[in-house]
N, CA, C and O atoms as a printed pandas DataFrame, in Angstrom:
     atom_number atom_name residue_name chain_id  residue_number  x_coord  y_coord  z_coord
0              1         N          MET        A               1    0.681   -1.243   -0.095
1              2        CA          MET        A               1    0.143   -0.042    0.026
2              3         C          MET        A               1    0.801    1.258   -0.091
3              4         O          MET        A               1    0.297    2.207   -0.691
4              5         N          GLY        A               2    1.947    1.280    0.500
5              6        CA          GLY        A               2    2.862    2.350    0.579
6              7         C          GLY        A               2    3.400    2.673   -0.545
7              8         O          GLY        A               2    3.891    3.796   -0.654
8              9         N          GLY        A               3    3.426    1.773   -1.613
9             10        CA          GLY        A               3    4.079    2.233   -2.963
10            11         C          GLY        A               3    5.401    1.174   -3.006
11            12         O          GLY        A               3    6.238    1.388   -3.883
12            13         N          ALA        A               4    5.564    0.283   -2.282
13            14        CA          ALA        A               4    6.832   -0.703   -2.217
14            15         C          ALA        A               4    6.477   -1.742   -3.441
15            16         O          ALA        A               4    7.392   -2.233   -4.101
16            17         N          PHE        A               5    5.111   -2.049   -3.706
17            18        CA          PHE        A               5    5.057   -3.194   -4.608
18            19         C          PHE        A               5    4.162   -2.482   -5.728
19            20         O          PHE        A               5    4.128   -3.065   -6.812
20            21         N          VAL        A               6    3.522   -1.436   -5.616
21            22        CA          VAL        A               6    2.343   -0.967   -6.500
22            23         C          VAL        A               6    2.804    0.684   -6.603
23            24         O          VAL        A               6    3.070    1.325   -5.586
24            25         N          ASN        A               7    2.854    1.230   -7.873
25            26        CA          ASN        A               7    3.071    2.484   -7.985
26            27         C          ASN        A               7    1.879    3.219   -7.351
27            28         O          ASN        A               7    0.699    2.955   -7.581
28            29         N          ALA        A               8    2.361    4.226   -6.477
29            30        CA          ALA        A               8    1.281    4.729   -5.465
30            31         C          ALA        A               8    0.363    5.692   -6.221
31            32         O          ALA        A               8   -0.754    5.946   -5.769
32            33         N          SER        A               9    0.757    6.176   -7.239
33            34        CA          SER        A               9   -0.233    7.084   -7.986
34            35         C          SER        A               9   -1.040    6.396   -8.739
35            36         O          SER        A               9   -1.739    7.074   -9.492
36            37         N          LYS        A              10   -1.192    5.068   -8.784
37            38        CA          LYS        A              10   -2.242    4.400   -9.618
38            39         C          LYS        A              10   -3.316    3.529   -8.701
39            40         O          LYS        A              10   -4.128    2.723   -9.153
40            41         N          LEU        A              11   -3.141    3.859   -7.387
41            42        CA          LEU        A              11   -4.150    3.525   -6.396
42            43         C          LEU        A              11   -5.657    3.945   -6.516
43            44         O          LEU        A              11   -5.906    5.090   -6.894
44            45         N          ASP        A              12   -6.584    3.153   -6.240
45            46        CA          ASP        A              12   -7.814    3.664   -6.134
46            47         C          ASP        A              12   -8.101    4.651   -4.897
47            48         O          ASP        A              12   -7.414    4.560   -3.879
48            49         N          LYS        A              13   -9.117    5.580   -5.011
49            50        CA          LYS        A              13   -9.444    6.479   -3.995
50            51         C          LYS        A              13   -9.182    6.116   -2.581
51            52         O          LYS        A              13   -8.449    6.816   -1.883
52            53         N          PHE        A              14   -9.834    4.902   -2.080
53            54        CA          PHE        A              14   -9.914    4.446   -0.817
54            55         C          PHE        A              14   -8.488    4.373   -0.472
55            56         O          PHE        A              14   -8.003    4.999    0.470
56            57         N          ASN        A              15   -7.789    3.554   -1.296
57            58        CA          ASN        A              15   -6.273    3.041   -0.771
58            59         C          ASN        A              15   -5.564    4.363   -0.851
59            60         O          ASN        A              15   -4.819    4.733    0.057
60            61         N          ASN        A              16   -5.760    4.984   -1.786
61            62        CA          ASN        A              16   -4.948    6.440   -1.742
62            63         C          ASN        A              16   -5.024    7.304   -0.544
63            64         O          ASN        A              16   -4.131    8.041   -0.126
64            65         N          PHE        A              17   -6.226    7.120   -0.034
65            66        CA          PHE        A              17   -6.461    7.694    1.362
66            67         C          PHE        A              17   -5.791    7.055    2.543
67            68         O          PHE        A              17   -5.229    7.708    3.422
68            69         N          LEU        A              18   -5.882    5.699    2.519
69            70        CA          LEU        A              18   -5.108    5.005    3.665
70            71         C          LEU        A              18   -3.819    5.010    3.618
71            72         O          LEU        A              18   -3.223    4.981    4.695
72            73         N          GLN        A              19   -3.106    5.045    2.453
73            74        CA          GLN        A              19   -1.738    5.267    2.485
74            75         C          GLN        A              19   -1.144    6.429    3.066
75            76         O          GLN        A              19    0.068    6.430    3.280
76            77         N          TYR        A              20   -1.914    7.503    3.371
77            78        CA          TYR        A              20   -1.608    8.686    4.317
78            79         C          TYR        A              20   -1.688    8.555    5.666
79            80         O          TYR        A              20   -1.048    9.293    6.415
80            81         N          ILE        A              21   -2.428    7.668    6.066
81            82        CA          ILE        A              21   -2.494    7.302    7.705
82            83         C          ILE        A              21   -1.603    5.967    8.010
83            84         O          ILE        A              21   -1.517    5.481    9.137
84            85         N          ALA        A              22   -1.096    5.557    7.109
85            86        CA          ALA        A              22   -0.323    4.202    7.273
86            87         C          ALA        A              22    1.129    4.554    7.206
87            88         O          ALA        A              22    1.670    4.999    6.194
88            89         N          PRO        A              23    1.725    4.327    8.340
89            90        CA          PRO        A              23    3.158    4.482    8.271
90            91         C          PRO        A              23    4.193    3.863    7.347
91            92         O          PRO        A              23    5.363    4.192    7.150
92            93         N          SER        A              24    3.368    2.755    6.764
93            94        CA          SER        A              24    4.334    2.020    5.861
94            95         C          SER        A              24    4.879    2.868    4.498
95            96         O          SER        A              24    5.891    2.588    3.856
96            97         N          LYS        A              25    3.923    3.997    4.222
97            98        CA          LYS        A              25    4.133    4.871    3.084
98            99         C          LYS        A              25    5.347    5.594    3.363
99           100         O          LYS        A              25    6.217    5.652    2.494
100          101         N          TYR        A              26    5.510    6.196    4.572
101          102        CA          TYR        A              26    6.785    6.943    4.870
102          103         C          TYR        A              26    8.037    6.280    5.187
103          104         O          TYR        A              26    9.143    6.805    5.061
104          105         N          GLY        A              27    7.815    5.114    5.599
105          106        CA          GLY        A              27    8.819    4.198    5.999
106          107         C          GLY        A              27    9.471    3.770    4.398
107          108         O          GLY        A              27   10.671    3.783    4.120
108          109         N          THR        A              28    8.566    3.470    3.641
109          110        CA          THR        A              28    9.049    2.950    2.305
110          111         C          THR        A              28    9.741    4.055    1.522
111          112         O          THR        A              28   10.754    3.883    0.844
112          113         N          GLU        A              29    9.124    5.156    1.675
113          114        CA          GLU        A              29    9.682    6.371    1.014
114          115         C          GLU        A              29   11.201    6.607    1.421
115          116         O          GLU        A              29   12.116    6.740    0.609
116          117         N          ILE        A              30   11.321    6.638    2.748
117          118        CA          ILE        A              30   12.695    6.789    3.345
118          119         C          ILE        A              30   13.449    5.565    2.638
119          120         O          ILE        A              30   14.397    5.807    1.892
120          121         N          TYR        A              31   13.047    4.314    2.861
121          122        CA          TYR        A              31   13.877    3.165    2.365
122          123         C          TYR        A              31   14.291    3.302    0.915
123          124         O          TYR        A              31   15.453    2.988    0.656
124          125         N          PHE        A              32   13.467    3.751   -0.129
125          126        CA          PHE        A              32   13.674    3.652   -1.355
126          127         C          PHE        A              32   14.643    4.911   -1.586
127          128         O          PHE        A              32   15.538    4.759   -2.418
128          129         N          ARG        A              33   14.536    6.174   -0.901
129          130        CA          ARG        A              33   15.431    7.153   -0.984
130          131         C          ARG        A              33   16.865    6.853   -0.807
131          132         O          ARG        A              33   17.758    7.326   -1.511
132          133         N          ILE        A              34   17.055    5.913    0.329
133          134        CA          ILE        A              34   18.341    5.643    0.820
134          135         C          ILE        A              34   19.017    4.558   -0.194
135          136         O          ILE        A              34   20.242    4.465   -0.275
136          137         N          ILE        A              35   18.173    3.781   -0.927
137          138        CA          ILE        A              35   18.642    2.953   -1.908
138          139         C          ILE        A              35   19.010    3.554   -3.082
139          140         O          ILE        A              35   20.072    3.278   -3.640
140          141         N          SER        A              36   17.898    4.684   -3.681
141          142        CA          SER        A              36   18.361    5.616   -4.757
142          143         C          SER        A              36   19.570    6.391   -4.652
143          144         O          SER        A              36   20.377    6.575   -5.562
144          145         N          ASP        A              37   19.642    6.869   -3.375
145          146        CA          ASP        A              37   20.901    7.874   -3.202
146          147         C          ASP        A              37   22.142    7.408   -3.854
147          148         O          ASP        A              37   22.938    8.264   -4.239
148          149         N          LYS        A              38   22.437    6.007   -4.046
149          150        CA          LYS        A              38   23.536    5.311   -4.749
150          151         C          LYS        A              38   23.500    5.671   -6.195
151          152         O          LYS        A              38   24.556    5.851   -6.801
152          153         N          LEU        A              39   22.295    5.789   -6.803
153          154        CA          LEU        A              39   22.066    6.205   -8.237
154          155         C          LEU        A              39   22.390    7.702   -8.347
155          156         O          LEU        A              39   22.628    8.102   -9.486
156          157         N          LYS        A              40   22.429    8.458   -7.495
157          158        CA          LYS        A              40   22.468    9.929   -7.394
158          159         C          LYS        A              40   23.940   10.371   -8.068
159          160         O          LYS        A              40   24.097   11.145   -9.012
160          161         N          ASP        A              41   24.912    9.697   -7.355
161          162        CA          ASP        A              41   26.226    9.831   -7.876
162          163         C          ASP        A              41   26.536    9.673   -9.333
163          164         O          ASP        A              41   27.201   10.495   -9.963
164          165         N          SER        A              42   25.949    8.418   -9.916
165          166        CA          SER        A              42   26.398    8.099  -11.305
166          167         C          SER        A              42   25.356    8.730  -12.368
167          168         O          SER        A              42   25.628    8.856  -13.562
168          169         N          ASP        A              43   24.182    9.092  -11.807
169          170        CA          ASP        A              43   23.303    9.678  -12.875
170          171         C          ASP        A              43   22.267   10.470  -12.045
171          172         O          ASP        A              43   21.358    9.784  -11.577
172          173         N          PRO        A              44   22.244   11.809  -11.778
173          174        CA          PRO        A              44   21.330   12.495  -10.974
174          175         C          PRO        A              44   19.903   12.426  -11.604
175          176         O          PRO        A              44   18.913   12.090  -10.954
176          177         N          VAL        A              45   19.882   12.755  -12.859
177          178        CA          VAL        A              45   18.629   12.637  -13.714
178          179         C          VAL        A              45   17.861   11.497  -13.414
179          180         O          VAL        A              45   16.703   11.599  -13.007
180          181         N          LYS        A              46   18.512   10.254  -13.614
181          182        CA          LYS        A              46   18.039    8.953  -13.389
182          183         C          LYS        A              46   17.207    8.871  -11.997
183          184         O          LYS        A              46   16.041    8.493  -11.887
184          185         N          HIS        A              47   18.143    9.349  -10.871
185          186        CA          HIS        A              47   17.622    9.377   -9.607
186          187         C          HIS        A              47   16.427   10.082   -9.423
187          188         O          HIS        A              47   15.475    9.624   -8.791
188          189         N          GLU        A              48   16.449   11.303  -10.012
189          190        CA          GLU        A              48   14.973   12.159   -9.835
190          191         C          GLU        A              48   13.917   11.286  -10.589
191          192         O          GLU        A              48   12.925   10.879   -9.984
192          193         N          LYS        A              49   14.097   11.041  -11.708
193          194        CA          LYS        A              49   13.006   10.344  -12.657
194          195         C          LYS        A              49   12.531    9.144  -11.746
195          196         O          LYS        A              49   11.322    8.986  -11.577
196          197         N          TYR        A              50   13.572    8.172  -11.072
197          198        CA          TYR        A              50   13.065    6.872  -10.308
198          199         C          TYR        A              50   12.134    7.226   -9.357
199          200         O          TYR        A              50   11.099    6.574   -9.218
200          201         N          LEU        A              51   12.485    8.522   -8.459
201          202        CA          LEU        A              51   11.840    8.880   -7.366
202          203         C          LEU        A              51   10.444    9.438   -7.766
203          204         O          LEU        A              51    9.438    9.142   -7.121
204          205         N          GLU        A              52   10.418   10.230   -8.818
205          206        CA          GLU        A              52    9.089   10.685   -9.315
206          207         C          GLU        A              52    8.008    9.606  -10.083
207          208         O          GLU        A              52    6.803    9.827  -10.202
208          209         N          PHE        A              53    8.621    8.556  -10.510
209          210        CA          PHE        A              53    7.981    7.406  -11.093
210          211         C          PHE        A              53    7.201    6.750  -10.049
211          212         O          PHE        A              53    6.050    6.369  -10.261
212          213         N          TYR        A              54    7.805    6.602   -8.905
213          214        CA          TYR        A              54    7.225    5.829   -7.705
214          215         C          TYR        A              54    6.384    6.924   -6.740
215          216         O          TYR        A              54    5.754    6.570   -5.743
216          217         N          ASN        A              55    6.462    8.014   -7.108
217          218        CA          ASN        A              55    5.612    9.141   -6.383
218          219         C          ASN        A              55    6.107    9.516   -5.076
219          220         O          ASN        A              55    5.371   10.005   -4.219
220          221         N          TYR        A              56    7.555    9.257   -4.878
221          222        CA          TYR        A              56    8.183    9.799   -3.734
222          223         C          TYR        A              56    8.939   10.907   -3.832
223          224         O          TYR        A              56   10.143   10.972   -4.076
224          225         N          THR        A              57    7.852   12.137   -3.546
225          226        CA          THR        A              57    8.452   13.282   -3.602
226          227         C          THR        A              57    8.371   14.329   -2.439
227          228         O          THR        A              57    8.379   15.559   -2.483
228          229         N          MET        A              58    8.287   13.402   -1.316
229          230        CA          MET        A              58    8.279   14.268    0.005
230          231         C          MET        A              58    9.416   14.751    0.611
231          232         O          MET        A              58    9.501   15.850    1.158
232          233         N          GLY        A              59   10.428   13.799    0.498
233          234        CA          GLY        A              59   11.771   13.976    0.968
234          235         C          GLY        A              59   11.931   13.531    2.657
235          236         O          GLY        A              59   10.987   13.485    3.447
236          237         N          TYR        A              60   13.203   13.257    2.942
237          238        CA          TYR        A              60   13.603   12.829    4.065
238          239         C          TYR        A              60   12.720   13.613    5.327
239          240         O          TYR        A              60   12.068   12.983    6.160
240          241         N          GLY        A              61   12.815   14.841    5.301
241          242        CA          GLY        A              61   12.508   15.482    6.446
242          243         C          GLY        A              61   10.800   15.308    6.668
243          244         O          GLY        A              61   10.295   15.053    7.761
244          245         N          LEU        A              62   10.152   15.473    5.592
245          246        CA          LEU        A              62    8.759   15.389    5.980
246          247         C          LEU        A              62    8.370   13.804    6.252
247          248         O          LEU        A              62    7.373   13.411    6.857
248          249         N          CYS        A              63    9.150   13.195    5.802
249          250        CA          CYS        A              63    8.719   11.563    5.909
250          251         C          CYS        A              63    9.039   11.405    7.487
251          252         O          CYS        A              63    8.194   10.882    8.214
252          253         N          TYR        A              64   10.068   11.789    7.921
253          254        CA          TYR        A              64   10.612   11.627    9.355
254          255         C          TYR        A              64    9.536   12.214   10.168
255          256         O          TYR        A              64    9.055   11.467   11.020
256          257         N          LEU        A              65    9.056   13.428   10.071
257          258        CA          LEU        A              65    8.061   14.242   10.675
258          259         C          LEU        A              65    6.757   13.429   10.737
259          260         O          LEU        A              65    6.211   13.198   11.816
260          261         N          TYR        A              66    6.284   13.013    9.602
261          262        CA          TYR        A              66    4.881   12.530    9.562
262          263         C          TYR        A              66    5.016   11.052   10.288
263          264         O          TYR        A              66    4.005   10.607   10.830
264          265         N          LEU        A              67    6.127   10.344   10.312
265          266        CA          LEU        A              67    6.245    9.307   11.074
266          267         C          LEU        A              67    6.453    9.442   12.613
267          268         O          LEU        A              67    6.326    8.509   13.407
268          269         N          TYR        A              68    6.762   10.624   12.908
269          270        CA          TYR        A              68    6.994   10.879   14.380
270          271         C          TYR        A              68    5.452   11.334   14.703
271          272         O          TYR        A              68    4.964   10.829   15.714
272          273         N          LEU        A              69    4.690   12.176   13.997
273          274        CA          LEU        A              69    3.509   12.477   14.314
274          275         C          LEU        A              69    2.322   11.312   14.340
275          276         O          LEU        A              69    1.367   11.238   15.113
276          277         N          ILE        A              70    2.645   10.530   13.374
277          278        CA          ILE        A              70    1.586    9.171   13.349
278          279         C          ILE        A              70    1.996    8.545   14.442
279          280         O          ILE        A              70    1.052    8.053   15.059
280          281         N          GLY        A              71    3.070    8.365   14.939
281          282        CA          GLY        A              71    3.235    7.574   16.138
282          283         C          GLY        A              71    2.699    8.212   17.451
283          284         O          GLY        A              71    2.099    7.635   18.358
284          285         N          VAL        A              72    3.050    9.554   17.361
285          286        CA          VAL        A              72    2.253   10.217   18.637
286          287         C          VAL        A              72    0.844   10.129   18.541
287          288         O          VAL        A              72    0.199    9.846   19.551
288          289         N          VAL        A              73    0.281   10.335   17.459
289          290        CA          VAL        A              73   -1.261   10.008   17.358
290          291         C          VAL        A              73   -1.739    8.726   17.789
291          292         O          VAL        A              73   -2.640    8.627   18.622
292          293         N          TYR        A              74   -1.221    7.821   17.300
293          294        CA          TYR        A              74   -1.363    6.321   17.540
294          295         C          TYR        A              74   -1.171    6.011   19.077
295          296         O          TYR        A              74   -1.881    5.173   19.632
296          297         N          LEU        A              75   -0.202    6.703   19.739
297          298        CA          LEU        A              75    0.044    6.453   21.101
298          299         C          LEU        A              75   -1.206    7.252   22.100
299          300         O          LEU        A              75   -1.756    6.671   23.036
300          301         N          ILE        A              76   -1.445    8.367   21.780
301          302        CA          ILE        A              76   -2.642    9.154   22.499
302          303         C          ILE        A              76   -3.696    8.414   22.135
303          304         O          ILE        A              76   -4.285    7.918   23.096
304          305         N          LEU        A              77   -4.151    8.161   21.052
305          306        CA          LEU        A              77   -5.638    7.337   20.652
306          307         C          LEU        A              77   -5.552    5.970   21.667
307          308         O          LEU        A              77   -6.403    5.694   22.513
308          309         N          GLY        A              78   -4.455    5.265   21.412
309          310        CA          GLY        A              78   -4.189    3.839   22.306
310          311         C          GLY        A              78   -4.514    4.231   23.597
311          312         O          GLY        A              78   -5.396    3.605   24.186
312          313         N          MET        A              79   -3.858    5.314   24.226
313          314        CA          MET        A              79   -3.891    5.736   25.796
314          315         C          MET        A              79   -5.462    5.894   26.060
315          316         O          MET        A              79   -5.936    5.317   27.038
316          317         N          ILE        A              80   -6.296    6.662   25.214
317          318        CA          ILE        A              80   -7.690    6.897   25.134
318          319         C          ILE        A              80   -8.482    5.689   25.456
319          320         O          ILE        A              80   -9.300    5.504   26.357
320          321         N          VAL        A              81   -7.991    4.788   24.371
321          322        CA          VAL        A              81   -8.976    3.403   24.258
322          323         C          VAL        A              81   -8.604    2.686   25.573
323          324         O          VAL        A              81   -9.588    2.230   26.156
324          325         N          ILE        A              82   -7.497    2.491   26.137
325          326        CA          ILE        A              82   -7.151    1.909   27.282
326          327         C          ILE        A              82   -7.836    2.475   28.596
327          328         O          ILE        A              82   -8.207    1.823   29.572
328          329         N          THR        A              83   -7.905    3.693   28.411
329          330        CA          THR        A              83   -8.757    4.624   29.754
330          331         C          THR        A              83  -10.085    4.183   29.571
331          332         O          THR        A              83  -10.719    3.655   30.485
332          333         N          LEU        A              84  -10.615    4.402   28.254
333          334        CA          LEU        A              84  -12.150    3.988   28.329
334          335         C          LEU        A              84  -12.608    2.533   28.544
335          336         O          LEU        A              84  -13.691    2.163   28.996
336          337         N          LYS        A              85  -11.660    1.846   28.167
337          338        CA          LYS        A              85  -11.850    0.334   28.398
338          339         C          LYS        A              85  -11.647   -0.158   29.835
339          340         O          LYS        A              85  -12.250   -1.168   30.197
340          341         N          ASN        A              86  -10.920    0.424   30.586
341          342        CA          ASN        A              86  -10.639    0.108   31.969
342          343         C          ASN        A              86  -11.505    0.821   32.865
343          344         O          ASN        A              86  -11.279    0.560   34.047
344          345         N          ARG        A              87  -12.422    1.636   32.657
345          346        CA          ARG        A              87  -13.488    2.122   33.478
346          347         C          ARG        A              87  -14.199    1.120   34.064
347          348         O          ARG        A              87  -14.386    0.087   33.421
348          349         N          PRO        A              88  -14.681    1.249   35.299
349          350        CA          PRO        A              88  -15.430    0.362   35.873
350          351         C          PRO        A              88  -16.826    0.381   35.478
351          352         O          PRO        A              88  -17.447    1.411   35.217
352          353         N          LEU        A              89  -17.383   -1.013   35.438
353          354        CA          LEU        A              89  -18.880   -1.020   34.903
354          355         C          LEU        A              89  -19.813   -0.547   35.731
355          356         O          LEU        A              89  -19.534   -0.666   36.924
356          357         N          LYS        A              90  -21.015    0.041   35.423
357          358        CA          LYS        A              90  -21.833    0.568   36.504
358          359         C          LYS        A              90  -23.153   -0.365   36.313
359          360         O          LYS        A              90  -24.119   -0.229   37.063
């Protein structure tokens, strides 16, 4: 779903929405950017076309920021769910 096996620009609307709340999209982009950085030295144009083809245009900074924010949001939601589930029954 994050673009590792399917070109992310070719997804339907529902999966396109899901990829933005799933951390796999951002982790996959970071992973492919690390791999493609080896191409950057030999052919910078090919490096950019490779990233654009797979729709990896966010960059390292935004990916790390979104991964951090998703982690914090999931942590807060988890704490809310645990708190609500552990309330005494009346």
